[in-house]
Residue, then its C-alpha position, 0 to 999 in steps of 0.5 A: m499499499h503506497t501513500p495516496a495523492s492529496l485530495l486537493l489535486a481534484g480541484r485541478p482542471r486536468v483532474q476534474a476531467r478524469l475525476y472518477d479515475f483519480y478517486e479510484e486511484l485514491r481508493s485503491a491505495d487506501e479507503l481512509f488516509w491522512d491527507c497532510r496537505l488538507d490536514a484531514w482524513v479522507a474517506t473514499g470507500h462506500t462503507v466508511v463514508s456511509n457509516a461515518a456520515g451518520d456516526p454520532r461520534l463525528s460532529s457536522v459543525r464546520y467552524p467549532d471556533i469562530d474566533a479562529v476564522s479569518e476576520e474577512l470570513r468570520p461574518l459568513a462563518r457565523v451565519l453557516s454555524r446557524q444552518m442545519v447542515y453545519s449543526d448537531a443534535p439537539d440544534h440540528p433537528r430543531l432547525r430542520a423542523l423549521l423548514s421541513k413542512a415545505f418539503t414533504p412529499r405532498a408539498v413537493e408534488k404540488l410543485r410539479d406543474r409549476i416546474s413543468e411550466a418553467v421548463e417548457r417556457i425555457i425550451a420554447q425560448a430556445a426552440p427556434n435557435g436550435q442551440m442552448d447552454i443547458v447550464a446557463d439557460l436551463a439548469r441554473p434558472l429553473p431551480l432558482t425559480i422554484i426556490c424563489d417561488l417557494l419563498d414568494v420572492p418577487e420576480q424583479d428581486r431574483p437576479a440579486l439573489a442569484s448574484w449573492s448566492d454565487p460567492v457564498a457557494a464558491a466559499i463553501g466549495s473551496s478549501r482555500l480562500d484569499a481575503d478578497q474571496s472571503r470578504a465577498a462571500s461574507q458581504s453577499m451573505a449579509s446582503m442576502l440575510a438583510y433581503l430575507r429579513d425584509l421579505l419575511m417581515c414585510h406586512g404590506m405584501p401578504p404572502a401568496p398562499h401555500t408558500l414557505r413565506a406564508l408558513l414562516s410568516a405565520k410562526e411565532h418566533s420567541a426570540d431574535q436568535e430563533f429568527d436569525e436561525l430561520l433567516a440563515n436556513c432560508a439562506l441555505l435553501l436559496i444557495a444549496g437548493h438551486e446550486t446543487t440541483t443546477h449541477f445535478i441537471g447539468n451532470a445528468a444531461l452530459a451523461l446522457l449525451r455521452h451515453p446515447h444508448a442510455a438516452d434512447q433507453l429512457r425514451r423507449r422506457p419512460d417508466l425507468m426515469p425514477a431509477a435513472v434519476e437515482e443512477l445519474l445521481r450516483y454516476d456523477s454526484p453534484v455534492q462530492l464531500m461531506l465534512r465531519r469532525a471527531r468529537h473525541e478520540l475514536d476508531l474509524a475503519g481501523r484508524t485512530i482519529a484524534a479529537g478535533q480532527v476533520v474527516l472528509l467523506v468523499c461521496g463521489a468516490a463512495n458512489r463509484d466503489p465497486a464493492v457496492f456497485p459492480d462495474p461502477h463506471v457503467l451507466d446502468f438504469q436497472r442496477p440492482g442493490g446498493r444506495h448512493v450517498a449523493f444526498g448524504h446519509g443518516p440525520h443530515f440526509c438532504l432535506g430537499a432530495a424529493l424536490a431535486r429528484l422531481e426537478g431532475a426527472i421533469t427536466l430530463e424528460a423534456l430534454l429527451t422528448r422535446l429537443p429533436d436530434l439533441r447533441l453536444g455542441d462544438t464547445a467542450p464542456q468545462w467543470q468548475r473548480s471546486l472540491n465540494f461541488r461537481g458542476l459544469t460552468h457551461l454545457n452547449v448543445a444543438f438540436t433541430p430547430f422547431s417552432p415553439d408551437h411544437v412544444t405545446v403539441t408534444q406536451a399534449t401528447a405526453a399528457d395523453d400518454a400519462s393518462c394511459g399509464r405511461g407517464l414519465t415522472q411518477 
């Protein structure tokens, strides 16, 4: 057994292009190793990742000592520390309960028509051109639209929220930030919180029914601290809710374009879409890392983890572990057994998983059935530089141009199919 390379190399463009081969090299050398460049343990095997994700001996708190964080990053760190994803019990279940009603299966299902309408509108705009950037034109605006609908954010304010979200997401996804990046992320988060505070406290504009804003406006908040926590977690929804789904849609579309036989199979077998969504999440996960910190000295997979040491759980590597997923580099919509960890595992399992699945299924259906002769464009796909998030900066595609009226006709045909029990997203 030789010493594995540093996980830090995964952020390099040439490694991003062959990321899963790189993970395989790490896992083959050691499924749990000390990375001296990151000053952290790195876990790549599915068993150790899934077990550690729900291990109460490991904390999800990202910044245990706020005062130790750089002055520029400290304001952002304080907000992140109030978010459910970076908290432990008893705070974690309490914070999660603040927003959980908006993401029940029944609540998510009510968004189906809104998601379909948004996708169809985007496709109608691109139809006459015969080309689009799936990331910029579809994968990025769609999740933001749905999350903003949930929060009842006015249309004219949404571009500002997107612009504030980007620096924060970049900070969360980076292991090394300079002072300017840290300052920009902190300032963006402050702007977002100020906006959300005004939105939730706006008495002159009653919230639309059945929105998260209506639910939150009806709650009684016993203290300023609780309201600050609420704002922090609404910010989490805006950032994580659209950032990760954007990456999932882009990654899944690229996988289908590179595997035309799999795409054709979905066209012939729309009943496979739920399984296809899970397999595409496994195949190229939008979230690559989960961070945990040892509460005290403990044994993990035969290694002694000292109190306070960080353990980085590499979800992307775990999802390609051949011990759990035979032929892991093959895209197989009828793959038996094995559960991916793209949405995490244990108490911190992604709150918005059902919404991400629905958005992904509806979008992929539209791409496969609405755009004739869909193919990759002339510009090669490029990956963003991030250890935590796996996503494309752009994905240019081409297709045979058509009249937007064709969308309506095709949509009606799909609706007829669904009424006969052949609906694609169920």
